[in-house]
C-alpha positions as CSV (number, residue, x, y, z in Angstrom):
1,M,-3.6,21.2,-3.0
2,R,-1.8,22.6,0.0
3,F,-2.7,26.1,-1.0
4,I,-6.4,25.2,-1.1
5,G,-6.3,23.7,2.4
6,R,-4.6,26.8,3.8
7,F,-7.1,29.0,2.0
8,I,-10.1,27.1,3.4
9,W,-8.5,27.3,6.9
10,L,-8.1,31.1,6.5
11,V,-11.7,31.5,5.4
12,I,-13.0,29.4,8.4
13,T,-10.8,31.4,10.8
14,A,-11.9,34.8,9.3
15,L,-15.6,33.7,9.5
16,T,-15.1,32.6,13.2
17,V,-13.5,35.9,14.1
18,V,-16.2,38.0,12.3
19,L,-19.0,36.0,14.0
20,S,-17.4,36.3,17.4
21,V,-17.0,40.1,17.1
22,A,-20.6,40.4,15.9
23,F,-21.8,38.3,18.8
24,A,-19.7,40.3,21.3
25,T,-21.0,43.7,20.0
26,S,-24.6,42.7,19.9
27,N,-24.7,41.1,23.4
28,D,-23.4,43.6,25.8
29,S,-25.9,42.9,28.5
30,E,-24.6,41.6,31.8
31,M,-25.5,38.3,33.5
32,T,-24.7,36.9,36.9
33,L,-23.2,33.4,37.3
34,Y,-23.6,31.6,40.5
35,L,-21.7,28.5,41.6
36,W,-24.1,26.4,43.7
37,P,-22.2,25.9,47.0
38,L,-21.0,29.5,47.1
39,E,-23.3,32.5,47.9
40,A,-21.4,35.0,45.8
41,G,-22.1,35.6,42.1
42,L,-19.9,36.7,39.2
43,T,-21.4,39.4,37.0
44,L,-20.0,39.3,33.4
45,P,-21.1,40.4,30.0
46,I,-23.0,37.7,28.1
47,W,-20.5,37.7,25.3
48,L,-17.6,37.1,27.7
49,S,-19.3,34.2,29.4
50,V,-20.3,32.5,26.1
51,L,-17.0,33.0,24.3
52,G,-15.1,32.1,27.5
53,A,-17.0,28.8,27.7
54,L,-16.3,28.1,24.0
55,T,-12.6,28.9,24.4
56,A,-12.4,26.6,27.5
57,G,-14.1,23.8,25.6
58,M,-11.7,24.2,22.7
59,L,-8.7,24.1,25.0
60,I,-9.9,21.1,26.9
61,G,-10.8,19.3,23.7
62,G,-7.4,20.1,22.2
63,I,-5.6,18.8,25.3
64,L,-7.7,15.5,25.2
65,V,-6.8,15.0,21.5
66,W,-3.1,15.7,22.3
67,L,-3.1,13.2,25.1
68,S,-4.7,10.6,22.9
69,T,-2.0,11.1,20.2
70,I,0.6,10.6,22.9
71,A,-0.9,7.2,23.7
72,I,-1.0,6.4,20.0
73,R,2.6,7.4,19.4
74,T,3.7,5.4,22.4
75,K,2.0,2.3,21.1
76,A,3.5,2.9,17.6
77,W,6.9,3.3,19.1
78,R,6.6,0.0,21.0
79,L,5.4,-1.8,17.9
80,Q,8.2,-0.3,15.8
81,S,10.8,-1.5,18.4
82,K,9.2,-5.0,18.3
83,L,9.2,-5.0,14.5
84,R,13.0,-4.1,14.5
85,K,13.7,-7.0,16.8
86,M,11.7,-9.4,14.7
87,E,13.4,-8.3,11.5
88,A,16.8,-8.8,13.2
89,R,15.7,-12.3,14.2
90,A,14.5,-13.1,10.7
91,V,17.8,-11.9,9.1
92,A,19.8,-14.0,11.6
93,A,17.6,-17.0,10.8
94,E,18.1,-16.5,7.0
95,N,21.8,-16.2,7.5
96,K,21.9,-19.3,9.6
97,L,19.8,-21.2,7.0
98,A,22.0,-20.0,4.1
99,E,25.1,-21.0,6.1
100,H,23.6,-24.4,6.7
101,D,22.6,-24.9,3.1
102,S,26.1,-23.9,1.8
103,G,27.7,-26.2,4.4
104,S,25.5,-29.2,3.3
105,S,26.1,-28.5,-0.4
106,L,29.9,-28.4,0.4
107,V,29.6,-31.8,2.1
108,A,27.7,-33.2,-0.8
109,T,30.3,-32.0,-3.3
110,Q,33.1,-33.5,-1.2
111,N,31.2,-36.8,-1.0
112,A,30.7,-36.8,-4.8
113,N,34.4,-36.2,-5.4
114,Q,35.4,-39.2,-3.2
115,F,33.6,-41.7,-5.5
């Protein structure tokens, strides 16, 4: 199963690279990008601006997903710590109850032996 997943990932990666190369070779015209408050423009090939925007989007998306997993891991860590404390309290309560039950049965045995 793991082999199939890696193979699919390899096929998707190869297709992405082939399509990116085909896009870059077929769009070699230049375009000028202007940022509104500035007067100067930046002249780039079309393929560089498009693939640069896609790369920037993937990086920003990856960072956002990574940050959300940090929040999820932090919450899981806190809940795990809370669970450990609750388990320790439950074990202590069970030990106390078992100690109390053994003590009361010992008293009952001693009272039965007196009569």
